[in-house]
Structure formats: structure tokens, C-alpha cells
C-alpha positions in Angstrom: 0.0 0.0 0.0 2.9 2.3 0.7 3.9 2.5 -3.0 0.3 2.6 -4.2 -1.0 4.9 -1.5 -0.2 8.2 -3.4 -2.6 7.1 -6.1 -5.5 8.1 -3.8 -4.1 11.5 -2.8 -6.3 14.4 -3.5 -4.4 17.6 -4.2 -6.4 20.1 -2.1 -4.8 23.2 -3.5 -5.6 22.2 -7.0 -9.4 21.8 -6.3 -11.6 24.3 -7.9 -14.4 26.1 -6.0 -17.5 24.0 -6.3 -17.8 20.4 -7.4 -14.8 18.2 -8.1 -15.3 14.6 -9.1 -13.0 11.6 -8.9 -13.5 7.9 -9.7 -11.6 4.9 -8.6 -11.9 1.2 -9.3 -10.6 -0.9 -6.4 -9.7 -4.6 -6.5 -8.6 -7.1 -4.0 -5.0 -5.9 -4.0 -6.2 -2.5 -2.6 -7.8 -4.2 0.4 -5.0 -6.7 0.9 -2.6 -3.8 1.5 -4.6 -3.1 4.7 -4.0 -6.6 6.1 -5.9 -9.9 6.1 -9.5 -9.6 5.0 -12.6 -11.6 5.7 -13.5 -11.4 2.0 -11.9 -12.2 -1.3 -12.2 -11.0 -4.9 -13.3 -7.5 -4.1 -14.4 -5.3 -7.0 -15.6 -1.8 -6.0 -16.2 1.4 -7.9 -15.8 4.6 -5.8 -17.2 7.9 -6.9 -15.9 10.9 -4.9 -17.6 14.2 -5.0 -15.7 17.0 -3.2 -17.4 20.4 -3.0 -14.9 23.1 -2.1 -16.3 26.2 -0.4 -13.4 28.4 0.9 -11.6 26.5 3.6 -14.2 23.8 3.9 -14.5 20.8 1.6 -17.6 18.6 1.7 -16.7 15.0 0.8 -19.2 12.4 -0.4 -18.0 9.0 -1.4 -20.4 6.5 -3.0 -19.3 2.9 -3.5 -20.8 0.1 -5.4 -19.5 -3.4 -6.2 -19.2 -6.8 -4.7 -17.0 -9.2 -2.6 -16.8 -12.9 -2.2 -17.8 -13.9 1.4 -18.3 -17.3 3.2 -21.9 -18.0 3.9 -22.5 -18.0 7.7 -24.6 -21.1 7.5 -22.8 -23.4 5.1 -19.3 -21.8 4.9 -19.6 -21.9 1.1 -18.4 -18.8 -0.7 -20.9 -16.5 -2.4 -20.9 -13.2 -4.2 -22.2 -10.3 -2.0 -23.3 -7.1 -3.7 -22.3 -4.0 -1.8 -23.5 -0.4 -1.9 -22.9 2.5 0.5 -22.0 6.1 1.0 -19.9 8.1 3.4 -20.0 11.8 3.9 -17.7 14.1 6.0 -16.3 17.6 6.0 -12.6 18.5 5.7 -11.7 21.8 7.2 -8.5 23.6 7.9 -7.4 24.2 11.5 -4.3 24.3 13.7 -3.8 20.6 14.0 -5.1 17.3 12.7 -8.2 16.1 14.5 -10.6 13.3 13.5 -12.4 12.9 16.8 -15.7 13.9 15.1 -16.9 11.3 12.7 -18.5 13.9 10.5 -15.6 16.4 10.4 -11.9 16.1 9.9 -9.6 19.0 10.7 -6.3 19.1 8.8 -3.5 21.6 9.5 -3.2 24.7 7.4 -1.0 24.3 4.3 -1.7 20.5 4.0 -1.2 20.0 0.3 -2.9 16.6 0.0 -5.5 14.3 1.7 -5.4 10.6 1.1 -8.8 9.0 0.5 -7.7 5.3 0.7 -8.7 4.9 4.4 -12.1 6.4 3.8 -12.8 4.1 0.8 -11.6 1.1 2.8 -13.9 1.9 5.7 -16.9 2.5 3.4 -16.4 -0.9 2.0 -16.2 -2.6 5.4 -19.3 -0.7 6.6 -21.2 -2.0 3.5 -20.7 -5.6 4.4 -23.8 -7.1 6.1 -23.4 -8.5 9.7 -25.3 -11.6 8.7 -23.8 -13.2 5.7 -26.2 -15.5 3.9 -26.2 -16.4 0.3 -29.5 -15.0 -1.2 -29.6 -18.0 -3.5 -29.8 -20.3 -0.5 -32.2 -18.2 1.6 -34.9 -20.3 3.2 -33.0 -23.6 2.9 -32.1 -25.9 5.8 -28.6 -27.3 6.2 -29.6 -30.3 4.2 -30.5 -28.1 1.2 -34.3 -28.6 1.4 -36.6 -25.6 1.4 -38.2 -24.7 4.7 -42.0 -24.6 4.6 -43.6 -22.1 7.0 -45.2 -24.2 9.8 -49.0 -23.9 10.2 -49.5 -22.3 13.5 -52.7 -23.4 15.4 -55.1 -20.6 15.9 -55.7 -19.6 19.5 -59.2 -20.8 20.4 -60.1 -17.3 21.8 -59.4 -15.7 18.4 -61.4 -18.4 16.6 -64.4 -17.6 18.9 -64.1 -13.8 18.2 -63.9 -14.6 14.5 -67.1 -16.6 14.7 -68.9 -13.8 16.6 -67.8 -11.3 13.9 -69.0 -13.5 11.1 -72.4 -14.0 12.9 -72.9 -10.2 13.1 -72.3 -9.7 9.4 -74.8 -12.5 8.4 
């Protein structure tokens, strides 16, 4: 990632007032540079829209793509579509501060800001907590479809239903 990291630098002083757009295509090698991942074969498209207004820059990142994950139930790999967005404000200040999730303060005269960490985090936040292959949804471990069980009706409700039907007749 060290050699490739500069690829995701945004030259802040070169940004024009108003909208500035960037597009990146990320593959598994991008994510592997951050360390071991729970997923494989990542393919993500990232659209960055940076709106510069004086010393403030509104950053919106939209990501769309997919990764290969192990199914929580079967352990078999499946393709998980991902989509998400992340927004924050970059502003100049006396020292770096990212304590606020919605605002990052960078020192005055900082020439670049690297977007790699933000795109990485957006992807991780887009992965669902429960990882079930949609093609296998509703199947038991033996591969048979689960049928919804008929629930017996509470006798009290049945009596109320009969009373209602008697009134309408």
C-alpha cells in the first residue's frame, strides 16, 4: 500500500471552487494492503464528489461493487453485492483532528489528503453483519426448502372470528 497509496491522494490546493469529481476502481490488491480480509475477490467502484467552499470541503463517497464472502450457515463462498455512501467535511485548522466522525480537521497548508482509508472503511461498513447467500435463503442445512409451519389458531381468536361472522350475516 505504501507505494500505491499516493494514487488516492487528492491535491487540495488544485481543487476548484464548487464540485470536483474523482472515480476509482478498487480490486482485492487495494484491500490486501490493509492486512488480512474476511472477504476475497473485491471489485468496488468509488465515486468521490468534493465540494470546495473556501476553507471547507464537503466530501461524499459512494461505493458500489461486490465481494466474495463465506456463507455463515454453510461456509460456502458466495458473491455479496455492496453499496454504500460516506460523507464528511474536511476543514483547515491548527492541528489534525478526526475525533468527530463527520468532520476532519487538517493543518493549514496541508497539500494533499489521502482517501484510501475512507474508501476502505466505506467498503467494510457496507458488508452485512449476517452473511447468507441469497440463492440459498430459506434452505435448511440439508439443502431442502423450509416450509412455513402452520400455527394453530388460538381458540379465543377463533371464537371472536365466529362472533364477527355471525354479526355480518
